[in-house]
C-alpha positions as CSV (number, residue, x, y, z in Angstrom):
1,X,0.0,0.0,0.0
2,X,1.4,3.4,-0.9
3,X,1.8,6.1,1.7
4,X,-0.7,9.0,1.9
5,X,1.9,11.6,0.9
6,X,2.9,9.6,-2.1
7,X,-0.8,9.1,-3.1
8,X,-1.2,12.9,-3.0
9,X,1.8,13.4,-5.2
10,X,0.4,10.8,-7.7
11,X,-3.0,12.6,-7.7
12,X,-1.2,15.9,-8.3
13,X,0.8,14.4,-11.2
14,X,-2.3,12.9,-12.8
15,X,-4.1,16.3,-12.6
16,X,-1.1,17.9,-14.4
17,X,-1.0,15.2,-17.1
18,X,-4.7,15.6,-17.7
19,X,-4.3,19.4,-18.2
20,X,-1.3,19.2,-20.6
21,X,-2.1,20.8,-23.9
22,X,-2.1,18.4,-26.9
23,X,-1.5,19.1,-30.5
24,X,-2.5,15.6,-31.4
25,X,-4.7,12.9,-29.9
26,X,-1.7,11.0,-28.4
27,X,0.4,12.4,-25.5
28,X,3.8,10.8,-25.1
29,X,5.3,11.0,-21.6
30,X,8.7,9.6,-20.7
31,X,9.7,8.5,-17.2
32,X,13.5,8.2,-16.7
33,X,15.6,6.8,-13.9
34,X,18.0,4.2,-12.8
35,X,17.1,0.5,-12.7
36,X,14.9,-0.2,-9.7
37,X,14.0,3.4,-9.1
38,X,10.3,2.8,-9.4
39,X,9.6,3.9,-13.0
40,X,7.2,1.0,-13.7
41,X,5.6,1.4,-10.3
42,X,5.0,5.1,-11.0
43,X,3.5,4.3,-14.5
44,X,1.2,1.7,-13.0
45,X,0.0,4.1,-10.3
46,X,-0.8,6.7,-12.9
47,X,-2.6,4.1,-15.0
48,X,-4.9,3.3,-12.1
49,X,-6.3,6.9,-12.5
50,X,-6.0,7.1,-16.3
51,X,-7.1,3.6,-17.5
52,X,-6.7,4.5,-21.2
53,X,-3.0,4.9,-20.7
54,X,-0.7,2.5,-22.5
55,X,2.6,1.7,-20.8
56,X,5.6,0.9,-23.0
57,X,8.8,-0.1,-21.3
58,X,12.3,-0.1,-22.8
59,X,12.5,-3.6,-21.4
60,X,10.2,-4.6,-24.3
61,X,13.0,-3.5,-26.7
62,X,16.0,-4.9,-24.9
63,X,18.0,-7.6,-26.7
64,X,19.6,-10.1,-24.4
65,X,21.7,-11.4,-27.3
66,X,23.4,-8.0,-27.8
67,X,22.8,-6.5,-24.3
68,X,21.5,-3.4,-26.0
69,X,18.2,-1.6,-26.6
70,X,16.9,-2.2,-30.1
71,X,16.2,1.5,-30.9
72,X,15.2,0.9,-34.6
73,X,12.6,-1.6,-33.5
74,X,11.3,0.9,-30.9
75,X,11.1,3.6,-33.5
76,X,9.3,1.4,-36.0
77,X,6.8,-0.1,-33.5
78,X,6.1,2.9,-31.3
79,X,7.4,6.3,-32.4
80,X,6.8,6.1,-36.1
81,X,3.1,5.0,-35.7
82,X,2.6,7.7,-33.0
83,X,3.9,10.4,-35.3
84,X,1.0,9.8,-37.7
85,X,-1.6,10.2,-34.9
């Protein structure tokens, strides 16, 4: 269970996200941080209040064979389609 002060901060963040101006239908938000910092947890907490949110993690594009992020795959599957929205 999250602490009350953290919940208030999440609520405040959700309000800010909902008020952000949009030029297009899709709003892309990035969450950055070190491994284990809570990026996925934060995204999931936001999604609880914005159910239409889609979460895409860079883990989805990590290649264990090369030990690298497959940036081209991420561009083709995520960023390029979003750019037409």
